[in-house]
N, C-alpha and C positions, 0 to 999 in steps of 0.2 A: 555587635561591632561589625561594621562594613569592611570587608577585605578589599584592598586595592585591586583594580582590574589589571590583567596581565596581557601584554602585547607580544606576539611572536613576530620576528622580523627576518626576512630573506633579502639580502643585498647582492645584486648581480651587477656585472659591468665594470667600467673603468674607475680609476680613483676619483674622477669628478662625481660619478654616481655614488661612490662611497662617502664622499663629503656630504652629499644630499642626505644619505641615510643617517649619518651622524647628526645632522641638523634636526631631522625628524625625531630621532630617538631622544635628543637633548630636550626638545620641546615636550615630548610625551612624558619624559622622566620628570621634567620641571613641574608638570601638572599632576604628578602623583601616580602616573601609571608605572607599573613594574614591567621589566623586560623578561619574558619567558624564554628559557633555553630550549624548549621543545614545543612541537605542535600540541601535544596533549595538555600541557600546562598553560596554554594560551587561551584567552577569551576571544581573541581576534588576531588575525595575521595580516601584516603588511608585506607586500612583495614589491621591491624596487627593481624594475626590469631594465634590460638592455635590448636595443633593437637595431644595432649598427649593421650586422651582417646576418645572413640566414641562420647560421649556426647559433647566434645569440638569440634570435627570435625563437628558435626551437627550444633552446634552453629555458628562456623566460616562460614560454607557454607551458612547458613541462613543469616548471617550478610552481606556477599558478595552479595547475591541475593537482599537483601533489599536496599543496596547501589546502585546497578545497577538499580533497579526499581525506586528509588527515585531521582537518579542523572544521572546515565548513564555512567559516566566516572570514572573507578575504577582501582586502582593499588593495588595489593595484595602482602603482605609480611608476614614474621613470620614463625613459625614452620610448619604450614600446607603448606606453600609455597614450602617446600621440596618435596611435592607430587603434582607437577604442573599438571600432567596429570589428577589427580582426580578433581582439581579445574576447569580446562578447559573443562572437560567432563560435569561438572555440570553447569558451567557458561562460555561459549565460548566467551562472549562479553567483558571479562575483558581486560584491556589495556596491562597489564604486570603482571608477577608473579616473586617474588624473594623469597629466603629462609630467615632464621632468621639472625639476626645481620648483615644486609646488607644495612645500612643507605645510603652509597654512591651510591649503585645500585638503591635504591629507588629514590634518587634525580636525577639520570640520566634519569630515566623513567619520572619523573615529568617534567624535563626540556624538554624532547622530546615531551610530550603531552600538556604541559602548560608552555611555555617559559615565564619568568618573566623579564620585563625590570628593570634594576637596579635603585633604588631610595634610596639614603642615608637616607632619612627621615623615610622610612619604614624598613630599614635594621638594625635598632637599636635593641639590644638584651641585656637583663640583664645578668650579668656575669655568673649566675648559669644556664642560658639557660631556655628553656620552661619546666616547671614541671607540671605533672598531679596530683600530691599530694598537699594537703594544704601546705601553706608556712612554717609551723613549723616542718614538718618532710619530709624526703626524703630517697629514696633507693640509696645505694652505691654499685654498682656491681663491684666486684673485679676480676672476671675471667669469661671466656666463656667456654662452652663445659664441657665434663666429660670423665674420663678415665675408668669408671665402665662399666660393661656389664650386668646390671640387666635385667633379662629376661622379665619383664613386661614393660620395658621402651624403647622408641625409641629416646629419647633425643640425645644421642651421634650421632646417624645417621643423626639427623637434625642439631645439633649445633656443631658437630665435637668433637675432643679430647680437653682436658684441655689446655687452654691458659690463663695464669695469666697476668693481667695488671701490668705494671711497678709500683713499690711501690711509686715512686715519683709522678707519674701521679695520682694514687689513692688519695694520701694525698693532692695533689694540689686541686683536685675536692672537697675533704672533707672540706678543709679550705675555699674554695669559698662558699660552701653551708653554712657553719657556719657563715661566714661574712654576708651572705644574710639573716640571721635570723633563719635558721634551728636549732631547739632545739633537734632533735632526728635523728640519722642516723641509718638506718636499713641495715646492711651489708649482701649482698646476692651474691650468685652464685649457680651453680648446685651442687658443692661440696666445701663449704667454707673451710672445714678443709684442703683441698688439696692445698690451695693457695701456690704457689711457687714451688710445686713438679716438675712441667714440666721444670722449669729453675734451678733446683737443688738449690733452695733457694739463688740464686746469690745475691750479694750485689748491691744495688742501692744507689743513693745519693739524699738526701732530705735536701735542704738548705745547701749544702756543707758537710753534715755529712753522713757517711756510714750507711746503714740500710739494713738488710737482707730481702729478699722477703719471708716473713714467717708470719703466722697469728698472733703469739704472738707479734712480733715486730710491726706489723701493728696496733694491738689493743693498744699497749702501746703508739704509736704515736697519734692515734685517741683520746686517753684519755686526751691528752694535750689540746684538743679543748674545754674542759669544758662543753660538751653537752652529752646527752644520746647516748650510742652506743649499739646497739642490734644485736646479731648474729643469723642468720637464716641458715637452711640447713647444719647443722654441723654433719658430720658422726662421729660415736663413736670410733675414733681412740685414742690410748694412748696419742698422742700429744695434745689432747684437755685438758688433765689434767693440763697442764701448764697455761691454761686460768683461772682456778678457783681462784688462788690467786689474780689475777687482779680484779675479781668480788668481792672477799671478802674484798679487799682494797677500793672498791668503784670506781675503775677506769673505768670499763665498767659495763653495767647493768648485774645483776645476772640472766641471762636468756639464755637458750640454746634451740634451735629448732632442735631436733635430730630425723630424720625419721627412727625409728627402723623397721617399716613395719610388723614385726612378732616376735614370741618368740620361735617357734619350730625349732629345729636344722635342721630337714629335709626340712621344708618349706623354711627356710632361705637359705639353700644350693640350692634348686630349683630356688629360686629368685636370687641367686648369690649375696647375701648381706654379708657384713663384720660382724665379731663378732658372738656371740651366746647369748642366753638368759641369761645363767649363767654369762658370762663375762659382759653383759650389766647391770645386777643387781649389780654386784660387783662394776662396774664403777659408777653407780648412787649413791651407798652408799658412795663411796670415794669422789665423787663430793660434796655430802651433808655434809660430814665430814669437808671438806675444807671450804665450803661456805653454811651454813645451809639455807640461804635465797634464794638459787638458785631456779628459776622456770624452770621446764623442760616441754617442749612441744614436742609432737611427733605425727606421723601419722601411721596408720596401714591399712592393706588390709585383708579383710575377703573373704573366698571362693576362694582362689588361687587354681589353678588346682591341684587336688589330696589331698587337705586339708580334713582330716577326722574330725569327731566330737571330737575325743580325742585330736587331734592337736589344734583344736580351743579352747577346754577347757584349754589347756596348755597356750594359749595366754591370756585367761581370768585370769588364775592363776598368770601369769606374771604381769598383770595390777594390780591385787589385792595386790601384794607384792610391786611393784614399786611405786604405788600411785603417778602417774604423775599428774602434775597440769593441763595441757591442752592436750586434745587428739582430733585429727581428724581421721575419719575412712571412708574408701571407700570400697564398695562391689566391688570385682574384676571385671574389664571390659576388655575384649579382645581388644588389640590395633593392628590395621593392621600393620604387619611388625615386631611385637614383638616375640621373641623366645619362650615365654611362651605359645603361641598359639599351639605349637606342643606338649605340655606336655599332658600326658594321664589323664583320670579320671576327666574331667571337672565337676565342681560343678554346679548343677542347679541354675538358676538365683534366684529363690525364696529362696533357702537356703542361698545363698550369702547375700541377703538382710536381711534375718531373723537373721543371725549371726551378721551382722553389727548393727542391732537394739539392740540385746542383749549386744553387747560390749558397745554401747553408753549408755545404761541404767545403766550398771555397772559403767561406767566412770562418769555419772552424779552424782551418789551417792558419789563417791570419790571426785569429784570436789566440791560438796556441803559441804562435811566435811572439806576439806582443806580451803575453803573460809570462812566457819563459824569460823574457828580457828583464823581468822584475826580480828574478831569483838573486838572492844576495843583498837585496835592498832592505832598508828599514823603513817601515811605514806605520802610520796610526790606523787603528781599526776600531770600529764601534761594535760592542758586543750585542748580539741579538738573543742568544740563549747559551746556557751551559748545561751539558748533560754528562753522562758517565764517561764519555770519550774525550771530553774537553770543551773548548769554547768554539761556538759558531759565531762568526763576526762578518763584518763588511768593511771594505776599504772606502776611501773617498770616491773610488771609481765604480762603486757598486750600489745601485739603487735597490731597495727591498723588492723581492719577489720576481724581478725581471732580469737582474744581472747575476753575477757570480757571488761566491762566498769565500771567506778566508777561514780555514780550519786551523785552530791552534790546539794541538793535542798534548801539550806539556804544562797546561795551566788550568786550574779549576777554581781558584780564589777570585772569581769575578762574578758580576751580575749584569743582566741586560741594562744597557745604557752606559756602561763603563767604557772609557777609552783606554786602549792598550797600545804600547809600542812593541812591534813585533818585527822579526826578520824573516823574509820569505826564503823558504828552503826548497820548494818544489811547486810545480804548476801543471795543469792539464789544459784542455780546450776551454774550460769555463771557470775553474776555481783555482785558488791559491792555497798553499799549505805553509804554515809558519811556526816559528818558535818565539817565545817571549824574549825580550832583550833585558838583560840584567840592569837594574837601576845603578 
């Protein structure tokens, strides 16, 4: 009897890369390959890499080296795969290298180095495919690539221009996930707001009815599934304004992940980012006027080339006025191949990091105040896990892994994916503490 071949898998990088990993694993599993939990039990290892910043490049190269040392047979894919020469210079023993969103190419290399005899008993696959997330939430990628030319970013050179998925295909995947028990869909892409721009919002057909390939129409259709729908990586375009009524009506979660990156007009121009601080403040006020409950998450970069102390202070003033709910911040890191590398007046690394710390200290105070204002309120939470201390959950304002948690210490009769009604009794800079509400 021939035993099924086993594949080890290492997935690095952002949720978009995670979706690529899920697709590759689904295809492998559908062909009868098994997934090995360790290097020792694998016949071959696939490493899905990230190459966005230097730290990610180092992590990816280290992961490839570890897989080679522990197993010896390695196929590399993902964003760093676009720089094959760098990978092969560091690790000449890798079997093959592909770029990002190249599932079929990865499978061809696996077939070449580890052919799998077909066995219908091991080729069975659940309808939703193989998922690396817990069963109660999943990422839904609606497009590939990006049409922007941000000077600090090399994603377009790795993943190419914007390519929107057909709306019927996206909704079919969403329906399959919902039917499999997923309670929360996290909508992702490199630029979620631009969904459909590349196809001029052409009309698709879903269940025989026409539907335009556009974010608002997609969100309205997803709302019909009756589960949480959360939007990530939304650029601050005027078209986003049309989504706020859907949030106010409870159709999709009142949550926007908007990567503003900075507030100073000159720095935004050097970054080639859309909008301006003034326009963004006006837009935030307008969003909150339509949907007061909206949670706004953003990311920022400190120490971008040429950033002066006064320009950084302008960013702090923006945060103080915008009072965003959730903020991530990165000290600028030069990325090989990024246009920003050629900009003058590089900021010393120590100052970049010192500014990052100052920004996060300010944001911690803002976050603590905004969370404290929720004490006494009743909210719905989605259970992530249950342990001996109680329930670990998330509110509508909390995306998995990047935002805060809600700890419910007086309730144990729950399971991941359950929705609970709780009352907030305490808060700190990041998390909420709650008790269950009697029915």
